[in-house]
C-alpha positions as CSV (number, residue, x, y, z in Angstrom):
1,M,34.3,-134.1,124.5
2,R,30.7,-133.6,125.2
3,T,31.0,-129.9,124.6
4,T,32.7,-130.5,121.3
5,I,29.8,-132.8,120.1
6,V,27.2,-130.2,121.2
7,F,29.2,-127.4,119.4
8,F,29.3,-129.4,116.1
9,A,25.6,-130.4,116.4
10,V,24.6,-126.7,116.8
11,L,27.0,-125.7,113.9
12,L,25.4,-128.3,111.6
13,C,21.9,-127.2,112.5
14,S,22.8,-123.5,111.8
15,L,24.2,-124.4,108.4
16,V,21.0,-126.2,107.5
17,V,19.0,-123.1,108.4
18,V,21.3,-120.7,106.6
19,G,21.1,-122.8,103.5
20,Q,17.3,-122.5,103.3
21,Q,15.9,-119.8,101.0
22,Q,13.2,-117.5,102.2
23,P,9.9,-117.6,100.3
24,Q,9.4,-114.8,97.8
25,W,6.5,-112.6,96.9
26,T,5.6,-112.3,93.2
27,V,3.4,-109.6,91.8
28,V,0.5,-111.4,90.1
29,Q,-1.7,-108.3,89.2
30,H,-1.6,-104.6,89.6
31,V,-3.6,-101.5,88.5
32,E,-2.2,-98.0,88.2
33,L,-4.8,-95.2,87.4
34,M,-3.5,-91.6,87.3
35,Q,-5.4,-88.3,87.4
36,Q,-8.9,-89.9,87.4
37,G,-12.0,-87.8,87.9
38,Q,-14.8,-90.3,87.5
39,P,-16.2,-93.1,89.7
40,I,-15.2,-96.7,88.8
41,A,-17.9,-99.4,89.0
42,P,-16.9,-102.7,90.8
43,T,-14.1,-104.2,88.7
44,T,-12.4,-107.6,88.9
45,L,-8.7,-107.2,89.4
46,L,-7.9,-110.9,89.8
47,T,-9.6,-114.2,90.3
48,P,-7.2,-116.7,92.0
49,T,-7.4,-120.1,90.4
50,E,-6.2,-121.7,93.7
51,S,-6.3,-120.8,97.3
52,G,-3.0,-119.3,98.6
53,V,-1.3,-116.6,100.6
54,Y,-1.6,-113.2,98.9
55,R,-0.6,-109.7,99.9
56,L,-2.8,-106.7,98.9
57,T,-1.6,-103.1,99.0
58,A,-3.4,-100.0,97.9
59,Y,-2.2,-96.4,97.5
60,F,-4.8,-93.6,97.0
61,S,-4.0,-89.9,96.5
62,S,-5.8,-86.7,95.5
63,V,-4.6,-84.0,93.2
64,G,-5.9,-80.7,94.3
65,G,-9.6,-79.6,94.4
66,T,-11.5,-76.8,96.1
67,A,-14.9,-78.1,97.2
68,A,-16.2,-80.4,99.8
69,G,-16.7,-84.0,98.8
70,G,-14.2,-86.7,97.8
71,W,-13.6,-90.2,96.8
72,T,-13.8,-93.6,98.5
73,E,-11.8,-96.6,97.2
74,F,-12.9,-100.1,98.0
75,L,-10.6,-103.2,97.7
76,N,-12.4,-106.4,98.5
77,A,-11.5,-110.1,98.4
78,T,-12.7,-113.3,100.1
79,D,-10.6,-115.5,102.4
80,I,-10.7,-119.3,102.5
81,T,-13.3,-119.1,105.3
82,G,-15.6,-117.0,103.2
83,G,-14.9,-113.9,105.2
84,L,-14.5,-110.4,103.6
85,V,-11.0,-109.0,103.2
86,N,-11.0,-105.3,102.6
87,G,-8.7,-102.3,102.3
88,N,-11.0,-99.2,102.0
89,L,-9.6,-95.7,101.8
90,G,-11.2,-92.3,101.6
91,L,-10.0,-88.9,100.3
92,N,-11.5,-85.4,100.7
93,C,-11.2,-82.8,97.9
94,R,-9.3,-79.8,99.3
95,S,-6.6,-77.6,97.9
96,G,-3.2,-79.4,98.2
97,H,-2.3,-83.0,97.8
98,Y,-3.3,-85.9,100.1
99,W,-2.4,-89.5,100.0
100,F,-3.3,-92.7,102.0
101,S,-2.0,-96.2,101.8
102,T,-3.3,-99.4,103.4
103,P,-0.8,-101.4,105.3
104,P,-0.2,-104.5,103.3
105,I,-3.0,-107.0,103.9
106,T,-1.9,-110.6,104.0
107,A,-4.7,-113.2,103.6
108,V,-5.3,-116.7,102.3
109,L,-7.6,-116.0,99.4
110,K,-10.3,-118.4,98.3
111,A,-10.0,-120.0,94.9
112,N,-12.3,-118.7,92.2
113,A,-13.5,-115.7,94.3
114,P,-12.6,-112.4,92.6
115,V,-10.5,-109.6,94.1
116,T,-12.4,-106.4,93.2
117,Y,-11.9,-102.7,93.4
118,Q,-14.3,-99.7,93.1
119,V,-14.1,-95.9,93.5
120,S,-17.2,-93.9,94.4
121,S,-17.6,-90.2,94.8
122,T,-18.8,-88.6,98.0
123,G,-20.5,-85.2,97.7
124,A,-19.3,-82.9,95.0
125,A,-15.9,-84.5,94.2
126,T,-14.0,-81.8,92.3
127,C,-10.5,-83.3,92.6
128,Q,-8.8,-85.9,90.7
129,Y,-7.3,-89.0,92.2
130,N,-4.5,-91.6,91.7
131,L,-5.0,-95.2,92.5
132,L,-2.4,-98.0,92.7
133,I,-3.2,-101.5,93.8
134,I,-0.7,-104.4,93.9
135,V,-1.6,-108.0,94.5
136,E,1.3,-110.4,95.3
137,Q,1.3,-114.1,95.9
138,L,3.7,-115.9,98.1
139,Q,5.9,-118.3,96.1
140,Q,7.6,-121.1,97.9
141,Q,11.1,-121.9,96.7
């Protein structure tokens, strides 16, 4: 009898867990820049209106090039403690194609603090670059 009660209690608890939905990520902003050859000044991508959990992902690739030099991408945000959240990537201009991607950065971003990106050249940057940045917010359901 005791075993039967424990079995039904465990079964009931597992049904409650199975019935819960997992939180979903929603894309709230993105930028896609292809075959760029010029630096980009600091640019605001998003300013969260409320603090919350966000995921930032960046992809940066070069398209050919023959000389030394390259590009550096800066992705910056502020967490709720006021600390800097960044995902910076660098590319060298060489023949061939190169790409880099940040692991997704998950942070609780501060309300009214902008998420910015920038691209600067290093040396004689002769190649073009592609930049993709995605900002997602966790949506509780």
